Backbone as JSON, one array per atom type, in Angstrom:
{
  "sequence": "MAGAASPDHLFGLRNSFYVGAYQAVITSVQAIPARAALSPDALAERDSLLYRSYIAIGSHQLVIDEIGPGAATPLQAVRLLAVYLSGGAGGKESAIRKLNELLADDAVGSNPILRLVAGTVLMHERDYAGALKHTNSGGTMELLAMNVQICLQMHRSDHAEKQLRIMQQLDEDHTLTQLANAWVDLVMGGSKIQEAHLIFQDLSEKYPATCLILNGKALCLMHMGNFEDAEGLLLESLNKDAKDAETLANLVVCSLNLGKSASRYLNQLKLAHPDHMLVKRMSSAEDSFDRACQAIS",
  "N": [[77.45, -68.05, 14.82], [74.26, -67.36, 16.05], [72.15, -69.71, 17.7], [68.94, -71.06, 16.74], [65.95, -69.95, 18.3], [64.46, -71.88, 20.88], [61.44, -73.8, 20.53], [58.33, -72.59, 21.86], [56.69, -74.53, 23.8], [54.51, -74.18, 25.39], [52.91, -72.2, 24.48], [50.42, -72.48, 23.04], [49.01, -73.78, 25.01], [48.79, -71.87, 27.06], [47.2, -69.9, 25.79], [44.84, -71.31, 25.29], [43.99, -71.68, 27.9], [43.63, -69.01, 28.72], [41.38, -68.2, 27.24], [39.45, -69.8, 28.23], [39.25, -72.45, 27.4], [39.33, -75.06, 28.82], [39.24, -77.89, 28.83], [40.64, -78.38, 26.54], [43.18, -77.59, 27.32], [43.79, -79.58, 29.2], [43.8, -81.85, 27.56], [45.78, -81.12, 25.75], [48.14, -81.03, 27.22], [48.94, -83.66, 27.38], [49.75, -83.98, 24.83], [52.1, -82.64, 24.46], [55.32, -83.04, 23.25], [57.3, -85.73, 24.41], [59.97, -85.49, 24.16], [60.41, -82.86, 24.39], [62.34, -80.48, 25.85], [61.71, -79.21, 28.7], [62.23, -76.56, 30.94], [62.72, -76.43, 34.55], [61.07, -74.3, 35.5], [59.3, -74.03, 33.36], [58.08, -76.53, 33.41], [56.76, -76.37, 35.86], [55.0, -74.29, 35.26], [53.52, -75.48, 33.19], [52.28, -77.6, 34.6], [50.84, -76.13, 36.47], [49.01, -74.77, 34.86], [47.62, -76.95, 33.9], [46.47, -78.04, 36.29], [45.04, -75.84, 37.22], [43.18, -75.7, 35.22], [41.75, -78.05, 35.69], [40.63, -77.27, 38.13], [39.01, -75.21, 37.22], [37.03, -76.62, 35.86], [35.77, -77.79, 37.89], [36.96, -79.98, 39.18], [38.08, -80.22, 41.86], [38.93, -81.96, 43.94], [40.54, -83.83, 42.66], [42.81, -82.29, 42.08], [43.66, -81.65, 44.67], [44.3, -84.19, 45.59], [46.33, -85.05, 43.85], [48.49, -83.26, 43.96], [51.24, -83.32, 45.81], [52.79, -82.93, 49.13], [55.45, -82.33, 48.68], [55.62, -80.86, 46.38], [56.47, -78.2, 44.04], [56.5, -74.67, 44.86], [54.64, -73.1, 43.19], [52.74, -75.08, 42.53], [51.9, -75.9, 45.04], [50.55, -73.6, 45.74], [48.47, -73.63, 43.86], [47.17, -75.93, 44.69], [46.21, -75.04, 47.17], [44.38, -73.19, 46.27], [42.48, -74.9, 45.18], [41.68, -76.18, 47.53], [40.58, -74.01, 48.9], [38.41, -73.32, 47.22], [36.88, -75.59, 47.31], [36.28, -76.16, 49.91], [34.44, -75.68, 53.05], [33.78, -73.1, 55.42], [35.88, -73.62, 57.23], [37.81, -74.89, 55.6], [38.37, -72.82, 53.82], [39.44, -70.86, 55.51], [41.72, -72.2, 56.4], [43.14, -72.51, 53.98], [43.63, -69.83, 53.31], [45.22, -69.05, 55.47], [47.51, -70.69, 55.11], [48.34, -69.78, 52.63], [49.08, -67.17, 53.29], [51.26, -67.75, 54.91], [53.07, -68.79, 53.05], [53.38, -66.53, 51.41], [54.66, -64.84, 53.16], [57.14, -65.9, 53.33], [60.37, -65.21, 52.54], [61.85, -66.56, 50.64], [60.12, -67.68, 48.76], [57.94, -66.03, 48.48], [57.6, -64.13, 46.45], [56.9, -65.46, 44.19], [55.31, -65.62, 41.04], [53.0, -67.18, 40.4], [52.08, -67.93, 42.87], [51.42, -65.39, 43.88], [49.44, -64.75, 42.08], [47.47, -66.67, 42.67], [46.93, -65.89, 45.29], [45.82, -63.37, 44.79], [43.55, -64.19, 43.37], [42.11, -65.67, 45.3], [41.63, -63.65, 47.23], [40.09, -61.93, 45.72], [37.79, -63.48, 45.47], [37.07, -63.3, 48.1], [36.27, -60.77, 48.11], [38.03, -58.84, 48.89], [39.43, -56.5, 47.63], [41.44, -54.57, 47.8], [43.33, -55.93, 49.3], [43.92, -58.01, 47.52], [45.09, -56.6, 45.44], [47.39, -55.78, 46.65], [49.08, -57.97, 46.44], [49.22, -58.45, 43.72], [49.83, -56.12, 42.39], [52.47, -55.4, 41.74], [52.95, -56.67, 39.41], [54.68, -58.34, 36.75], [54.04, -60.56, 35.25], [51.94, -61.22, 32.39], [49.52, -62.29, 33.15], [49.24, -61.43, 35.81], [49.09, -58.69, 35.4], [46.72, -58.57, 33.92], [44.98, -59.45, 35.89], [45.18, -57.31, 37.62], [43.81, -55.39, 36.14], [41.22, -56.48, 36.24], [40.74, -56.36, 39.02], [40.84, -53.59, 39.53], [38.64, -52.75, 38.02], [36.61, -54.03, 39.44], [36.76, -52.51, 41.71], [35.67, -50.23, 40.85], [37.36, -48.45, 39.64], [38.02, -47.42, 36.93], [39.86, -45.76, 35.77], [42.34, -46.49, 36.83], [42.38, -49.09, 35.89], [42.6, -48.64, 33.16], [45.19, -47.63, 33.08], [46.7, -49.89, 33.77], [46.03, -51.48, 31.6], [47.26, -50.04, 29.53], [49.93, -50.51, 30.14], [50.06, -53.25, 29.56], [49.52, -53.16, 26.83], [51.78, -51.85, 25.92], [53.7, -53.76, 26.41], [52.83, -56.05, 24.94], [50.77, -55.75, 22.53], [49.19, -57.44, 21.01], [48.77, -59.66, 22.52], [46.79, -62.28, 23.88], [45.65, -61.92, 26.44], [45.91, -59.16, 26.69], [44.11, -58.31, 24.74], [41.72, -59.33, 25.82], [41.62, -57.92, 28.26], [41.39, -55.36, 27.26], [38.84, -55.51, 26.1], [37.31, -55.91, 28.43], [37.65, -53.47, 29.76], [36.56, -51.73, 27.85], [33.86, -52.56, 27.91], [33.07, -51.65, 30.41], [33.46, -48.92, 30.11], [31.57, -48.28, 28.19], [29.14, -46.84, 25.83], [30.38, -45.91, 22.65], [32.46, -47.63, 22.91], [31.53, -50.17, 23.34], [31.02, -51.41, 20.91], [33.62, -51.74, 20.02], [34.57, -53.56, 21.9], [32.94, -55.72, 21.24], [33.95, -56.35, 18.71], [36.46, -57.28, 19.43], [35.84, -59.63, 20.89], [34.59, -60.99, 18.83], [36.71, -61.38, 17.09], [38.32, -63.04, 18.69], [36.64, -65.25, 18.81], [36.88, -66.23, 16.29], [39.44, -67.12, 16.23], [39.71, -68.98, 18.25], [38.14, -71.82, 19.98], [34.58, -71.66, 20.6], [34.17, -70.73, 23.57], [32.7, -70.63, 26.9], [33.53, -68.25, 28.09], [34.13, -66.56, 25.88], [31.68, -66.57, 24.5], [29.99, -65.45, 26.44], [31.16, -62.94, 26.62], [30.62, -61.85, 24.05], [27.83, -61.92, 24.2], [27.32, -60.14, 26.32], [28.1, -57.72, 25.17], [26.15, -57.49, 23.13], [23.87, -57.31, 24.74], [24.33, -54.87, 26.01], [23.99, -53.3, 23.78], [21.34, -53.53, 23.4], [20.35, -55.72, 22.08], [18.85, -58.22, 22.91], [17.72, -60.64, 22.12], [19.51, -61.94, 20.3], [21.63, -62.1, 22.03], [20.61, -63.86, 23.93], [20.57, -66.22, 22.43], [23.32, -66.76, 22.14], [23.99, -67.14, 24.81], [22.49, -69.38, 25.49], [23.79, -71.22, 23.91], [26.21, -71.22, 25.24], [25.34, -72.26, 27.68], [24.79, -74.86, 26.93], [27.33, -75.83, 26.7], [28.34, -75.71, 29.28], [26.44, -76.36, 31.86], [26.47, -75.34, 34.39], [27.84, -72.99, 34.48], [28.66, -70.0, 35.99], [28.59, -67.25, 35.14], [27.22, -67.45, 32.74], [24.66, -68.34, 33.58], [23.94, -66.17, 35.26], [23.91, -64.06, 33.4], [21.89, -64.98, 31.75], [19.71, -64.75, 33.43], [19.45, -61.94, 33.62], [19.13, -61.32, 30.91], [16.77, -62.72, 30.25], [14.87, -61.41, 31.86], [14.87, -58.91, 30.64], [13.78, -59.59, 28.24], [11.24, -60.1, 28.93], [10.68, -62.61, 29.87], [10.34, -65.5, 32.04], [12.72, -65.77, 34.58], [13.21, -67.53, 36.56], [14.05, -70.24, 36.51], [16.76, -70.16, 35.69], [17.77, -68.58, 37.71], [17.33, -70.16, 39.95], [18.99, -72.32, 39.32], [21.43, -71.0, 39.43], [21.5, -70.28, 42.13], [21.69, -72.81, 43.31], [24.09, -73.88, 42.24], [25.97, -71.86, 42.61], [25.86, -70.4, 45.26], [27.05, -68.2, 46.47], [27.27, -66.25, 44.59], [27.38, -62.92, 43.32], [25.02, -61.85, 42.13], [23.03, -63.53, 43.14], [23.2, -62.93, 45.87], [22.52, -60.22, 45.82], [19.9, -60.29, 44.84], [18.67, -61.8, 46.81], [18.97, -60.07, 48.96], [17.4, -57.95, 48.06], [14.92, -59.21, 48.01], [14.56, -59.72, 50.74], [14.44, -57.1, 51.7], [12.11, -56.24, 50.46], [10.22, -57.97, 51.64], [10.38, -57.08, 54.31], [9.43, -54.5, 54.0], [6.81, -55.03, 53.22], [5.83, -56.23, 55.54], [5.98, -54.09, 57.25], [3.95, -52.41, 56.42], [1.73, -53.91, 56.62]],
  "CA": [[76.05, -67.77, 14.48], [73.39, -67.71, 17.17], [71.22, -70.8, 17.43], [67.53, -70.7, 16.67], [65.26, -69.99, 19.59], [63.74, -73.12, 21.07], [59.99, -73.57, 20.43], [57.59, -72.39, 23.1], [55.7, -75.61, 23.81], [53.38, -73.82, 26.24], [52.19, -71.06, 23.89], [49.03, -72.86, 22.78], [48.42, -74.14, 26.29], [48.44, -70.63, 27.73], [46.09, -69.22, 25.11], [43.63, -72.08, 25.54], [43.58, -71.38, 29.27], [43.18, -67.62, 28.82], [40.03, -68.03, 26.66], [38.52, -70.69, 28.91], [39.17, -73.78, 26.78], [40.02, -75.82, 29.85], [39.41, -79.28, 28.43], [41.71, -78.37, 25.54], [44.44, -77.55, 28.06], [44.0, -80.91, 29.78], [44.15, -82.76, 26.46], [47.02, -80.68, 25.08], [49.31, -81.36, 28.05], [49.35, -85.0, 27.0], [50.28, -83.95, 23.47], [53.43, -82.02, 24.42], [56.27, -84.13, 22.98], [58.12, -86.18, 25.55], [61.35, -85.05, 23.95], [60.49, -81.42, 24.64], [63.16, -80.22, 27.03], [61.14, -78.11, 29.46], [62.98, -76.16, 32.13], [61.92, -76.6, 35.76], [60.03, -73.27, 35.55], [58.29, -74.35, 32.35], [57.34, -77.69, 33.91], [55.85, -75.88, 36.91], [53.95, -73.53, 34.6], [52.66, -76.45, 32.5], [51.45, -78.31, 35.57], [49.9, -75.2, 37.1], [47.94, -74.56, 33.89], [46.83, -78.19, 33.89], [45.66, -78.18, 37.5], [44.09, -74.72, 37.26], [42.1, -76.08, 34.31], [40.92, -79.0, 36.44], [39.87, -76.48, 39.1], [37.99, -74.45, 36.48], [35.91, -77.49, 35.48], [35.17, -78.3, 39.12], [37.62, -81.18, 39.7], [38.94, -79.74, 42.95], [39.51, -83.05, 44.72], [41.63, -84.41, 41.87], [43.98, -81.43, 42.27], [44.1, -81.82, 46.06], [44.88, -85.53, 45.74], [47.5, -85.28, 42.99], [49.62, -82.39, 44.3], [51.75, -83.76, 47.11], [53.42, -81.9, 49.98], [56.79, -81.98, 48.2], [55.53, -80.17, 45.09], [57.03, -76.86, 43.99], [55.65, -73.61, 45.41], [53.47, -72.76, 42.36], [51.73, -76.13, 42.62], [51.33, -75.82, 46.38], [49.59, -72.49, 45.7], [47.3, -74.09, 43.1], [46.46, -76.87, 45.57], [45.5, -74.25, 48.16], [43.22, -72.62, 45.57], [41.48, -75.98, 45.11], [41.16, -76.36, 48.9], [39.73, -72.84, 49.19], [37.17, -73.35, 46.43], [36.09, -76.8, 47.58], [35.99, -76.31, 51.33], [33.54, -74.78, 53.75], [34.47, -71.98, 56.09], [37.14, -74.11, 57.78], [38.75, -75.1, 54.5], [38.76, -71.52, 53.28], [40.33, -70.21, 56.48], [42.99, -72.93, 56.38], [43.84, -72.19, 52.74], [44.11, -68.44, 53.39], [46.3, -69.03, 56.45], [48.7, -71.28, 54.51], [48.79, -68.86, 51.58], [49.78, -66.07, 53.96], [52.55, -68.26, 55.36], [53.95, -68.85, 51.87], [53.66, -65.16, 50.96], [55.57, -64.21, 54.12], [58.44, -66.55, 53.21], [61.19, -64.44, 51.6], [62.4, -67.42, 49.6], [59.12, -68.04, 47.74], [56.8, -65.11, 48.52], [57.45, -63.32, 45.23], [56.56, -66.33, 43.06], [54.16, -65.02, 40.36], [51.8, -68.02, 40.46], [51.61, -67.79, 44.26], [50.77, -64.08, 43.99], [48.22, -64.83, 41.27], [46.5, -67.43, 43.45], [46.54, -65.03, 46.41], [44.91, -62.38, 44.24], [42.3, -64.88, 43.02], [41.39, -65.99, 46.55], [41.16, -62.42, 47.86], [38.98, -61.42, 44.9], [36.63, -64.25, 45.9], [36.7, -62.75, 49.41], [35.92, -59.37, 47.82], [39.04, -57.98, 49.51], [40.13, -56.08, 46.43], [42.68, -53.88, 48.17], [44.27, -56.98, 49.69], [44.33, -58.71, 46.31], [45.98, -55.71, 44.69], [48.66, -55.75, 47.39], [49.92, -59.07, 45.97], [49.32, -58.5, 42.25], [50.1, -54.81, 41.81], [53.83, -55.26, 41.2], [52.98, -57.27, 38.08], [55.74, -59.32, 36.48], [53.55, -61.43, 34.18], [50.74, -60.71, 31.76], [48.36, -62.72, 33.94], [49.12, -60.55, 36.96], [48.62, -57.39, 34.9], [45.31, -58.74, 33.58], [44.24, -59.5, 37.15], [45.13, -55.93, 38.1], [42.71, -54.74, 35.41], [39.97, -56.99, 36.81], [40.57, -55.85, 40.38], [40.53, -52.16, 39.44], [37.26, -52.62, 37.54], [35.75, -54.4, 40.57], [36.82, -51.4, 42.66], [35.09, -49.08, 40.14], [38.44, -47.52, 39.29], [38.34, -47.67, 35.52], [41.04, -44.99, 35.42], [43.51, -47.33, 37.13], [42.32, -50.23, 34.97], [43.15, -48.18, 31.87], [46.65, -47.52, 33.22], [47.23, -51.25, 33.7], [45.86, -51.91, 30.21], [48.3, -49.4, 28.72], [51.19, -51.25, 30.38], [49.95, -54.5, 28.81], [49.63, -52.83, 25.4], [53.18, -51.52, 25.64], [54.46, -55.01, 26.45], [52.43, -56.91, 23.83], [49.41, -55.3, 22.19], [48.43, -58.54, 20.4], [48.63, -60.77, 23.47], [45.38, -62.64, 24.13], [45.2, -61.28, 27.67], [45.76, -57.73, 26.41], [42.85, -58.15, 24.02], [40.62, -59.56, 26.77], [41.59, -56.79, 29.19], [40.87, -54.22, 26.48], [37.39, -55.7, 25.99], [36.7, -55.69, 29.76], [37.64, -52.02, 30.02], [35.59, -51.15, 26.91], [32.52, -52.86, 28.38], [32.8, -50.77, 31.54], [33.4, -47.54, 29.61], [30.28, -48.14, 27.53], [29.06, -45.98, 24.65], [30.96, -46.45, 21.41], [33.46, -48.65, 23.24], [30.89, -51.48, 23.32], [31.24, -51.97, 19.59], [35.02, -52.16, 19.97], [34.65, -54.79, 22.69], [32.3, -56.78, 20.44], [34.89, -56.72, 17.65], [37.52, -58.07, 20.05], [35.3, -60.97, 21.16], [34.35, -61.63, 17.54], [38.03, -61.81, 16.6], [38.72, -64.19, 19.5], [35.79, -66.4, 18.45], [37.37, -66.75, 15.01], [40.76, -67.71, 16.47], [39.65, -70.03, 19.26], [36.82, -72.44, 20.13], [33.56, -70.82, 21.23], [34.1, -71.08, 24.99], [31.75, -69.86, 27.71], [34.07, -66.91, 28.29], [33.97, -65.78, 24.65], [30.25, -66.43, 24.22], [29.45, -64.47, 27.39], [31.66, -61.63, 26.23], [29.83, -61.38, 22.9], [26.46, -61.7, 24.65], [27.29, -58.91, 27.11], [28.14, -56.6, 24.22], [24.84, -57.4, 22.5], [22.93, -56.83, 25.76], [24.57, -53.43, 26.14], [23.47, -52.66, 22.57], [19.9, -53.73, 23.38], [19.98, -56.87, 21.25], [18.73, -59.3, 23.88], [17.36, -61.91, 21.47], [20.74, -62.58, 19.83], [22.42, -62.39, 23.24], [20.05, -65.07, 24.51], [21.03, -67.35, 21.63], [24.71, -67.03, 22.5], [24.03, -67.63, 26.19], [21.99, -70.76, 25.47], [24.9, -72.01, 23.35], [27.17, -71.35, 26.34], [24.75, -73.15, 28.66], [24.95, -76.22, 26.42], [28.71, -76.22, 26.92], [28.52, -75.87, 30.73], [25.14, -76.04, 32.45], [26.65, -74.73, 35.71], [28.7, -71.81, 34.39], [28.04, -68.95, 36.8], [28.31, -66.03, 34.38], [26.17, -67.75, 31.77], [23.38, -68.35, 34.29], [23.65, -64.81, 35.7], [23.55, -63.26, 32.24], [20.59, -65.45, 31.27], [18.71, -64.13, 34.31], [19.28, -60.54, 33.19], [18.62, -61.32, 29.53], [15.38, -63.18, 30.28], [14.05, -60.34, 32.42], [14.75, -57.86, 29.63], [12.93, -60.11, 27.16], [9.92, -60.33, 29.48], [10.53, -64.04, 30.13], [10.64, -65.93, 33.4], [14.14, -66.05, 34.83], [13.28, -68.29, 37.79], [14.82, -71.48, 36.35], [18.18, -69.84, 35.67], [18.14, -68.07, 39.03], [17.38, -71.32, 40.85], [20.22, -73.06, 38.99], [22.55, -70.2, 39.94], [21.49, -70.41, 43.59], [22.15, -74.15, 43.67], [25.49, -74.12, 41.85], [26.85, -70.77, 43.06], [25.08, -69.63, 46.24], [27.74, -66.98, 46.88], [27.39, -65.33, 43.46], [26.92, -61.56, 43.65], [23.63, -61.65, 41.71], [22.2, -64.26, 44.1], [23.19, -62.16, 47.11], [21.79, -58.97, 45.62], [18.47, -60.58, 44.71], [18.21, -62.22, 48.14], [18.89, -58.85, 49.76], [16.23, -57.2, 47.58], [13.72, -59.93, 48.47], [14.43, -59.48, 52.18], [13.99, -55.72, 51.88], [10.71, -56.19, 50.03], [9.43, -58.63, 52.67], [10.33, -56.2, 55.47], [8.56, -53.38, 53.66], [5.44, -55.54, 53.24], [5.45, -56.44, 56.94], [5.85, -52.78, 57.9], [2.7, -51.73, 56.05], [0.59, -54.83, 56.76]],
  "C": [[75.15, -68.24, 15.62], [72.42, -68.8, 16.78], [69.79, -70.31, 17.41], [66.89, -70.83, 18.04], [64.47, -71.29, 19.69], [62.23, -72.85, 21.03], [59.35, -73.43, 21.8], [56.46, -73.41, 23.12], [54.46, -75.25, 24.62], [52.53, -72.7, 25.66], [50.71, -71.37, 23.68], [48.29, -73.18, 24.06], [47.94, -72.89, 27.03], [47.2, -70.0, 27.1], [44.78, -69.97, 25.29], [43.09, -71.77, 26.94], [42.99, -69.98, 29.37], [41.74, -67.45, 28.31], [39.02, -69.0, 27.26], [38.33, -72.05, 28.27], [39.9, -74.78, 27.67], [40.23, -77.28, 29.46], [40.51, -79.4, 27.37], [43.07, -78.33, 26.21], [44.78, -78.94, 28.58], [44.44, -81.91, 28.72], [45.51, -82.42, 25.88], [48.27, -81.0, 25.89], [49.84, -82.74, 27.67], [50.05, -85.01, 25.64], [51.64, -83.27, 23.37], [54.47, -83.12, 24.25], [57.12, -84.47, 24.19], [59.56, -85.69, 25.41], [61.53, -83.55, 24.21], [61.24, -81.19, 25.95], [62.63, -79.0, 27.76], [61.99, -77.83, 30.68], [62.11, -76.41, 33.36], [60.79, -75.57, 35.88], [58.91, -73.56, 34.57], [57.45, -75.55, 32.77], [56.33, -77.26, 34.97], [54.7, -75.09, 36.29], [52.98, -74.46, 33.88], [51.71, -77.13, 33.48], [50.44, -77.38, 36.25], [48.74, -74.89, 36.16], [47.02, -75.77, 33.84], [45.9, -78.24, 35.1], [44.69, -77.01, 37.68], [42.92, -74.99, 36.31], [41.17, -77.09, 34.96], [40.06, -78.26, 37.47], [38.72, -75.76, 38.4], [36.81, -75.31, 36.07], [35.32, -78.19, 36.71], [35.81, -79.53, 39.72], [38.6, -80.82, 40.81], [39.65, -80.88, 43.66], [40.65, -83.71, 43.98], [42.93, -83.62, 42.09], [44.54, -81.61, 43.68], [44.82, -83.15, 46.24], [46.21, -85.68, 45.0], [48.71, -84.42, 43.34], [50.07, -82.73, 45.72], [52.44, -82.65, 47.87], [54.81, -81.49, 49.51], [56.79, -81.22, 46.9], [56.12, -78.76, 45.19], [56.01, -75.82, 44.47], [54.45, -73.26, 44.52], [52.36, -73.8, 42.46], [51.11, -76.19, 44.01], [50.27, -74.71, 46.43], [48.31, -72.91, 44.98], [46.49, -75.07, 43.94], [45.64, -76.11, 46.61], [44.28, -73.56, 47.54], [42.11, -73.65, 45.49], [40.85, -76.22, 46.48], [40.2, -75.23, 49.23], [38.38, -72.96, 48.49], [36.29, -74.54, 46.76], [35.61, -76.87, 49.02], [34.92, -75.38, 51.85], [34.35, -73.68, 54.4], [35.82, -72.41, 56.64], [38.21, -74.29, 56.72], [39.26, -73.8, 53.93], [39.74, -70.82, 54.22], [41.7, -70.87, 56.5], [43.8, -72.58, 55.14], [44.41, -70.78, 52.78], [45.29, -68.34, 54.36], [47.6, -69.57, 55.84], [49.24, -70.43, 53.37], [49.58, -67.71, 52.19], [51.15, -66.5, 54.46], [53.54, -68.32, 54.2], [54.34, -67.45, 51.41], [54.65, -64.45, 51.88], [56.98, -64.79, 54.07], [59.26, -65.83, 52.14], [61.68, -65.28, 50.42], [61.41, -67.68, 48.46], [58.0, -67.01, 47.58], [56.57, -64.29, 47.26], [57.09, -64.16, 44.01], [55.28, -65.82, 42.37], [52.88, -65.85, 40.43], [51.21, -67.98, 41.87], [50.87, -66.47, 44.42], [49.46, -64.05, 43.21], [47.12, -65.57, 42.03], [46.0, -66.59, 44.63], [45.55, -63.97, 45.94], [43.55, -62.97, 43.92], [41.46, -65.14, 44.27], [40.83, -64.72, 47.18], [40.08, -61.73, 47.03], [37.69, -62.17, 45.24], [36.13, -63.74, 47.25], [36.21, -61.31, 49.3], [36.81, -58.39, 48.59], [39.94, -57.48, 48.38], [41.44, -55.35, 46.73], [43.74, -54.9, 48.57], [44.79, -57.74, 48.48], [45.36, -57.89, 45.54], [47.35, -55.61, 45.35], [49.62, -56.82, 46.85], [50.13, -59.06, 44.46], [49.86, -57.22, 41.64], [51.49, -54.66, 41.2], [53.98, -55.94, 39.85], [54.06, -58.32, 37.93], [55.35, -60.31, 35.41], [52.3, -60.8, 33.59], [49.48, -61.11, 32.54], [48.15, -61.81, 35.15], [48.62, -59.17, 36.53], [47.13, -57.46, 34.55], [44.45, -58.8, 34.84], [44.14, -58.11, 37.76], [43.98, -55.17, 37.44], [41.37, -55.17, 36.01], [39.7, -56.4, 38.19], [40.16, -54.37, 40.35], [39.1, -51.93, 38.96], [36.27, -52.98, 38.64], [35.69, -53.27, 41.61], [36.22, -50.12, 42.07], [36.13, -48.0, 39.88], [38.88, -47.8, 37.87], [39.56, -46.88, 35.08], [42.31, -45.8, 35.68], [43.54, -48.56, 36.23], [42.9, -49.85, 33.61], [44.67, -48.05, 31.93], [47.3, -48.9, 33.12], [47.13, -51.79, 32.27], [46.93, -51.3, 29.32], [49.65, -50.08, 28.91], [51.18, -52.54, 29.57], [50.12, -54.23, 27.31], [51.05, -52.5, 25.01], [54.04, -52.78, 25.59], [54.14, -55.9, 25.25], [50.97, -56.61, 23.5], [48.54, -56.44, 21.66], [48.22, -59.73, 21.33], [47.15, -61.03, 23.75], [44.85, -61.96, 25.38], [45.05, -59.76, 27.51], [44.45, -57.46, 25.71], [41.66, -58.32, 24.96], [40.49, -58.38, 27.73], [41.03, -55.54, 28.51], [39.35, -54.31, 26.38], [36.7, -55.44, 27.33], [36.58, -54.2, 30.05], [36.61, -51.34, 29.11], [34.16, -51.37, 27.38], [32.13, -51.94, 29.54], [32.65, -49.31, 31.08], [32.09, -47.26, 28.89], [30.33, -47.25, 26.29], [29.61, -46.66, 23.42], [31.98, -47.55, 21.66], [32.86, -50.06, 23.21], [31.12, -52.17, 21.98], [32.68, -52.47, 19.45], [35.22, -53.45, 20.76], [34.06, -55.96, 21.91], [33.23, -57.26, 19.34], [36.02, -57.59, 18.21], [37.03, -59.49, 20.31], [35.01, -61.72, 19.86], [35.66, -62.17, 16.97], [38.5, -63.03, 17.37], [37.92, -65.43, 19.13], [36.2, -67.01, 17.12], [38.71, -67.45, 15.17], [40.69, -68.97, 17.33], [38.27, -70.68, 19.29], [35.86, -71.49, 20.85], [33.37, -71.27, 22.68], [33.03, -70.24, 25.69], [32.23, -68.42, 27.88], [33.84, -66.04, 27.06], [32.5, -65.54, 24.35], [29.6, -65.42, 25.17], [29.92, -63.06, 27.06], [30.87, -61.04, 25.07], [28.4, -61.05, 23.34], [26.34, -60.41, 25.46], [27.29, -57.68, 26.21], [26.78, -56.39, 23.58], [23.79, -56.89, 23.49], [23.09, -55.33, 25.97], [24.0, -52.66, 24.95], [21.96, -52.86, 22.41], [19.43, -54.9, 22.56], [19.91, -58.12, 22.13], [18.4, -60.65, 23.25], [18.61, -62.64, 20.99], [21.64, -62.94, 21.01], [21.93, -63.68, 23.88], [20.52, -66.31, 23.75], [22.46, -67.75, 21.97], [24.8, -67.64, 23.9], [23.49, -69.05, 26.28], [23.04, -71.7, 24.88], [25.95, -72.25, 24.44], [26.65, -72.32, 27.4], [24.86, -74.6, 28.23], [26.37, -76.74, 26.64], [28.99, -76.48, 28.4], [27.25, -75.4, 31.42], [25.26, -75.36, 33.81], [27.52, -73.47, 35.66], [28.0, -70.6, 35.01], [27.66, -67.73, 35.96], [27.23, -66.25, 33.33], [24.8, -67.7, 32.42], [22.99, -66.94, 34.73], [23.21, -63.94, 34.53], [22.21, -63.69, 31.65], [19.46, -64.9, 32.14], [18.39, -62.72, 33.83], [18.65, -60.47, 31.81], [17.14, -61.69, 29.5], [14.45, -62.09, 30.8], [13.83, -59.22, 31.41], [13.89, -58.29, 28.44], [11.5, -60.39, 27.65], [9.62, -61.79, 29.73], [10.82, -64.35, 31.59], [12.12, -66.28, 33.53], [14.32, -66.99, 36.01], [14.13, -69.56, 37.66], [16.32, -71.19, 36.42], [18.64, -69.34, 37.04], [18.24, -69.21, 40.04], [18.63, -72.15, 40.6], [21.44, -72.33, 39.54], [22.64, -70.32, 41.45], [22.05, -71.76, 44.04], [23.64, -74.33, 43.41], [26.45, -73.09, 42.42], [26.12, -69.88, 44.06], [25.73, -68.33, 46.67], [27.87, -65.97, 45.75], [26.76, -63.98, 43.82], [25.46, -61.34, 43.27], [22.67, -62.34, 42.68], [22.07, -63.45, 45.39], [22.39, -60.87, 46.97], [20.29, -59.22, 45.54], [17.89, -61.04, 46.04], [18.04, -61.01, 49.06], [17.66, -58.03, 49.37], [14.94, -57.87, 48.04], [13.49, -59.7, 49.96], [13.91, -58.06, 52.45], [12.52, -55.57, 51.52], [9.79, -56.81, 51.1], [9.29, -57.74, 53.92], [9.38, -55.02, 55.24], [7.09, -53.8, 53.71], [4.95, -55.71, 54.68], [5.2, -55.1, 57.65], [4.52, -52.12, 57.61], [1.49, -52.65, 56.18], [-0.17, -54.61, 58.06]]
}
């Protein structure tokens, strides 16, 4: 008689990470029973989720300090992500160079967490074709979900839908499949917005109200023209993380649509995330306006 399958001690950890409950991940790692016999791959996945959660809450230096040079490839990749996100131009160039060295190594280059980090870094660089080069072969639900994100950034919703269908075939109820479905629905618009809202509502009933979930619900309401309720959700998100980039960006848009001043949120966004796309677009628009004024003065 076949033995019972061993419990997946990382199931809850993964789902907390996927919905943005990063502090829950950090706390839950300590709660995994010491007697739990985790394989080397599971240990690496556990630690990568832990350190990626620290990165998500801005504790980059902790990750850099704690992951030593002898750590496994997935953790070395996570450390390089922390270096990239914390450093200036020199730190970013160094992290990208070392990532490329690891990716070129036949022994470790196909590691899914390494490829995921490479995709994340190149998305930050807005090199979407380069990111897709490392993530396109898939292999994990996270890589497939990243493919969806990259395709949407490239304005190729048709390819995003193809990646979503692969995820649905593998596991339609997976948290990442649900999130990817909502992302695609938001881009498709129309009646799909209501479907996206239902997905985020369902996630909010299963998991804590994280910034990711609250922003998802707020985006749906904004698409439906309900800016007042969207603002309430975004303010709730701001109370959870006063520096969350998407919350601040969405509050800028929401405030403008409500006829309110958005300067405070925009200034906060500029200070905390000077490279955010909204900041760059508004700065570009301001420069264009100034040039136009000078031309006619």
